[in-house]
N, C-alpha and C positions, 0 to 999 in steps of 0.2 A: 504494500500500500504506500503510495507516495504521500509527501507532505500535503499536497493540494487535493488529494482525492477524498480525504475525510473518511467517514464511515458509511457512506452510501446515502440514499435519499430516504425521506420519510422520518417519522418519529423514532427516536432512539429506543431500543429495547433495554439497553443497559446504560446507566449513568455512573461514571466513576467520579467520586467526590474526593478532593484532595485539599485538606486545610494546610495553608502555608503561612509562615511568619519568618521573614528575612531569610529566604532560601533561594535567592536569585541565582547563585552559582550552580545549584543542583537541578534547576528546572529544565534546561535544554535536554539533558540526557533522560530525565524522568518522563518528559512528554513523549519523546520518541519511543521509550520503552513501553509506554501505555499503548501507543499505536501498534507496535509490533505484537504485543500480547493479544490484542483483540482483532488483528487483521484477519479477514476472511470469515468473521463471525457476524452475528446480527448487528444492525446499526447501533452505534454507541456515541456517547458524548463524554467529555471530561470537563467537570466543573471544578476549577481551582478557586478556592476561597482565600483571598488575600486578607489575612487577619491583621490589618493595621501595620503592615511592614514599613520599615523606615529605610530599607536599602533599595536596590533596583528591581525588586520583585515585580512591581506593577508594569514597568517598562519592558522587562523581559517577557512577561506573559502576553503583553499586547503585541510585541514583535512576533512571538511564536503563533499567536492566534491569527495573524494576518494571512498566513498561508495554510492554516488548519481550521476549516469551518466548524469542525467538531469540538474545538477548544473554546471554553467560555471562562471569563474571569468575573467573579463577584468580589466586591471590596467592602471591608469594614473600615469606617473612618478612623477607628482606634481599635487596638487589640482587645478582644473580648474573650479569648481563650479557645481551646481546641473544640470543646463541646459546642460552643456557640457557632464556630466556623463550620463544623460538620452539619449542624442543623440548618444553617443558611444554605449550604450546598444541597442538602436533601430537599428542602423546600423549593429550591430552584430547579431541581432535577426534573427532566421530562420522561425519563425511563421508569418503567414499572419496577425494575430491579435496580438497586443501588449497590455499588461496591465502593469501599473506602480504603484508603491507604495513607500513611503519613507522607509528608512532602519533603522529608530529609534524605530520601534515596535509600534508606535502610530496608524498607519494604519492597520486595521485588514484584513488579506488576505482572510478571510471568505467571504468578499464582492466581491471578484474578479469574481466568477461565475455570480453574478447578473449584473455586469458591462458588461461582455462578452455577456451574453444572451440578454441584452437590445440592445447592438450594432448589434448583428446578427438579432434580431427580427425587427429592424427598416429598414433593407435593405440598399441600396446604398445611400439613402438620409441622413443617420445618419453618421456624421463624427467623433463624439466623445461622449462617455458616461463619465460624470464627477461626481465624488463623492462630496456630500455636507455634511459636518460634523454636527451632532446633539450633543447637550450637550457638547460643547467645554470645555475642562478642564481649569480652572483657569480664574479668573475675568480679570486679566491684559492681558492675551493672547486673551480673547474675545474682549477686548477693542482695542488691536493692530489690530486684523483682521477686526473689524468693521470699523475702520478708513481707513485702506488700501483698503479693498474691496469697501467701500463707494466711495472713491475718484476714483478708477478705474472704477466702474460701472457708475458713473456720467459722466465720459468722454467718455468711449468706448460704453456704452449702450449695453453690450453684454448679459444682462439678467442672469448673473451668480452671485449668492450670495457668493460663497466660492471658488474662483479660486485657492486658495492656497492648497487645498486638493490634496495630492499626488496620491490618488486612481483615476485612469483614464483607459479607454480602447479605442483603436482606431485601424484602419488598418495601417499597417506599411507604405504603400505607401502614405497614406494621410499625415502622420506626416512628412515624409521626403520631401514632396512637400512644406511644410510651410517655410517661410523665417526664417533663423536661426540667433539668436543673444543671448547674455547672458540674462538670466531671461525669456527665451521663455516659460518655464514651467508654469509661472504665467499668461501668456497671451494666452494660447492655445485655450480656448473657443472662444475668439474674433477673432483669426486668422482662426480657422476652419469655423466660420460663414462668414468670409471674402471670403472664397472659395465657398460660396453658399451652404454649408452643414449645417445640423441641429445638435443641441447638446441636449442630453437627460441627465437628472439629476437623480442620485440615492442617497437616504439618507443613510449615513453611520455613524458609531459611532466613536468618538475620544477616544483613550485610553491614560492613563498616561504613560510617558516614564519610563521604569524600570531602565535603566542604562545610564550613561553619561549625557551630557547637550546639549541643543539646540544650533545649529550653526547659528541660525538666530534670529535677534531681531527687535526692532521697526525701527531702521534706515534702515536695509536691506529690511524690509517689505514695507516701504513707501518712505522715502526721497531719498534713493539711486535709487529707481525705477522710479523717476519722469522723468528722461531723457528717459528711456525705454518706459514709458507710452506715452510720446510725440511722440516717434518714431512709436509706434504701431498705434496711432491715425493717423499719417501721412500715414502709409501703408494702413490703411482702407480707408481713403479719396482718395488715389491715385489709388485704384483698378479700373480696367476697365473690361467691359464685355469680357469674353473669347469667341472668335468666334467659332461657330460650323462649322467645315470644312469637306466637302466631296469631293471626286475626281469624276468628271464627265468624264467618259470614252467615246471615240468616238463610240465604238461598242454598247453603251447602248442607243443611239439616235434612 
C-alpha cells in the first residue's frame, strides 16, 4: 500500500487510536508501521490524538496526513492525560472496531490484526482483546509493572497480568458505555468484565523506545492510582443485574 492510497474507499471498519504527547520523532516510523500492518485488510483509519504536545508533534502529523487520507489528527489545547486522549480518539473514530496502541513506538502495530481477529472470532460475548507484553524491557520497568499489576489484580481479580499494555481492541460502543474517569485505560479489562463480557489475551512483544523518554513512572503506575483503584472496586461491587426488557403488545395475546 502506498502512502497516497490510504485504506480504500468507504467507511473504515477499523479505527486505530493513538494518544501522543511530545512524540514527534517517533511518529514517521509508527505511521508507516500502522499502514503496513493493516495493508490488504478492511478499510481503516488512524486517529492520532495530540494531547497538548509542546514539540513538533502537530506539524509532523499534519505533514504525514497530507499524503495519507486515512490519517487524522485530533488536538487537545492542553495535556489532559492518556485516558482523556484515548476517549477523544474513540469518540472521533468512524470504525465499529477500535484498536489502540501507545504513541512511543514500544507497541508494535504488527499485532493489531491479531487483536482484531480475536475480537471478531469471539463474537458478541468478547468485549475486549488485551495485549500482554512478553520480555518486558528493563529490570526496573519489570519491577514497576509487577508491583502495580500485582496490587491491582489482588483487589479487582480481573484475571489480567498486564493491564498497562496499550495494545487493545474493542467495539466502539462497548468502550463508550464504560464509566469514564482518569486512568480508565489501566482498568479497562475489569470494567469490561463488569459489563458481563469476556476478555481475550494476546501475547505481544515490548520494544525499546527509540526517541524521547517515558511520561510515566513508579508513582503514576501505583501510588497515584490507589484512589482510582478504590473507585473501580466500588463500581464493580455496586453493579446490579441489567434487566432484560421486552414490550408485550396487546395484539400478541
